C-alpha positions as CSV (number, residue, x, y, z in Angstrom):
1,X,-45.4,-63.2,-25.6
2,X,-41.6,-63.1,-26.0
3,X,-41.4,-59.9,-28.0
4,X,-43.6,-58.6,-25.6
5,X,-41.2,-59.2,-22.6
6,X,-38.1,-57.9,-24.4
7,X,-39.7,-54.9,-25.6
8,X,-41.2,-54.3,-21.7
9,X,-37.4,-54.7,-20.5
10,X,-35.6,-52.8,-23.4
11,X,-37.7,-49.9,-23.7
12,X,-36.8,-48.4,-20.2
13,X,-33.2,-49.3,-20.8
14,X,-33.5,-47.7,-23.6
15,X,-35.1,-44.3,-22.5
16,X,-32.9,-44.4,-19.8
17,X,-29.5,-44.4,-22.7
18,X,-31.0,-41.5,-24.2
19,X,-31.7,-39.3,-21.1
20,X,-28.0,-40.5,-20.1
21,X,-26.6,-39.7,-23.6
22,X,-28.8,-36.2,-23.3
23,X,-27.6,-34.9,-19.8
24,X,-23.9,-35.9,-20.7
25,X,-22.6,-33.9,-23.8
26,X,-19.7,-32.4,-22.2
27,X,-16.4,-33.5,-23.6
28,X,-13.7,-35.2,-21.6
29,X,-10.2,-35.8,-22.9
30,X,-9.0,-39.3,-22.9
31,X,-5.4,-40.1,-22.9
32,X,-5.0,-43.0,-25.1
33,X,-0.9,-43.2,-23.8
34,X,0.6,-46.1,-26.0
35,X,-1.1,-44.7,-29.0
36,X,-0.8,-41.1,-28.4
37,X,0.4,-38.5,-26.1
38,X,-2.2,-35.9,-26.4
39,X,-5.6,-36.1,-25.1
40,X,-8.4,-37.2,-27.2
41,X,-11.5,-35.5,-26.7
42,X,-14.7,-37.8,-26.2
43,X,-18.5,-36.9,-25.1
44,X,-18.9,-38.0,-21.4
45,X,-21.9,-40.6,-22.8
46,X,-19.7,-41.9,-25.1
47,X,-17.6,-43.3,-22.1
48,X,-20.4,-44.8,-20.2
49,X,-21.9,-46.0,-23.3
50,X,-18.3,-48.0,-24.3
51,X,-18.3,-49.1,-21.0
52,X,-21.7,-50.6,-21.1
53,X,-20.9,-52.3,-23.9
54,X,-17.6,-53.7,-23.1
55,X,-19.5,-55.1,-20.0
56,X,-22.0,-56.6,-22.1
57,X,-19.4,-58.1,-24.6
58,X,-17.7,-59.6,-21.7
59,X,-20.7,-61.2,-20.2
60,X,-21.8,-62.6,-23.8
61,X,-18.5,-64.2,-24.0
62,X,-18.4,-66.0,-20.8
63,X,-22.0,-67.1,-21.0
64,X,-20.9,-68.6,-24.5
65,X,-17.9,-70.3,-22.6
66,X,-19.8,-71.9,-19.8
67,X,-22.3,-73.0,-22.3
68,X,-20.1,-74.7,-24.5
69,X,-19.3,-77.4,-22.4
70,X,-23.1,-78.7,-22.1
71,X,-23.4,-78.3,-25.9
72,X,-20.6,-80.7,-26.0
73,X,-22.1,-82.7,-23.7
74,X,-25.5,-82.8,-25.7
75,X,-23.4,-83.4,-28.8
76,X,-21.9,-86.4,-27.4
77,X,-25.0,-87.9,-25.9
78,X,-26.7,-87.6,-29.5
79,X,-24.2,-89.5,-30.9
80,X,-24.3,-92.2,-28.2
81,X,-28.1,-92.5,-28.9
82,X,-27.5,-92.7,-32.5
83,X,-24.8,-95.4,-32.2
84,X,-27.5,-97.0,-29.6
85,X,-30.3,-96.8,-31.7
86,X,-28.3,-98.3,-34.7
87,X,-27.3,-101.4,-32.5
88,X,-30.7,-102.3,-31.3
89,X,-32.0,-102.1,-35.0
90,X,-28.8,-104.5,-35.6
91,X,-29.7,-106.8,-32.8
92,X,-33.5,-106.8,-33.8
93,X,-32.6,-108.2,-37.1
94,X,-30.0,-110.4,-36.0
95,X,-33.0,-112.0,-33.6
96,X,-35.7,-112.1,-36.8
97,X,-32.4,-114.3,-38.7
98,X,-31.9,-116.3,-35.7
99,X,-35.6,-116.9,-35.4
100,X,-36.4,-118.0,-39.5
101,X,-33.4,-120.4,-39.0
102,X,-34.6,-122.0,-36.0
103,X,-38.0,-122.5,-37.7
104,X,-36.2,-123.6,-40.7
105,X,-34.2,-126.1,-38.7
106,X,-36.6,-127.3,-36.6
107,X,-39.8,-127.1,-38.7
108,X,-41.2,-125.8,-35.3
109,X,-42.8,-122.0,-35.2
110,X,-41.0,-119.2,-33.4
111,X,-42.1,-118.7,-30.1
112,X,-44.3,-115.9,-29.5
113,X,-42.6,-112.5,-28.4
114,X,-44.0,-109.6,-26.3
115,X,-44.9,-106.6,-28.2
116,X,-42.7,-104.6,-25.7
């Protein structure tokens, strides 16, 4: 289902990019001043596609940075949960040992505990 949705959105975008490239084959002169003093011929569609690619990459980086805080919080919570589970197991074991010691010391059976 997700693959179908991907193609429903990606196919029109891909067609639009191909039409844009086909309709703008003219060359423009890019002046890359720090690198070269002369203009570099570059297809017009290339300028547009490089701009789209730069925007996509910038958006991906921003999204990654925004999610990194949430991932760190999840990692912290998972570690805390694991510590809590270990502590619960340890406390249950100590309770069982204390009940056994009480039975041995008094000779009385341990009180019944709820399963909850």
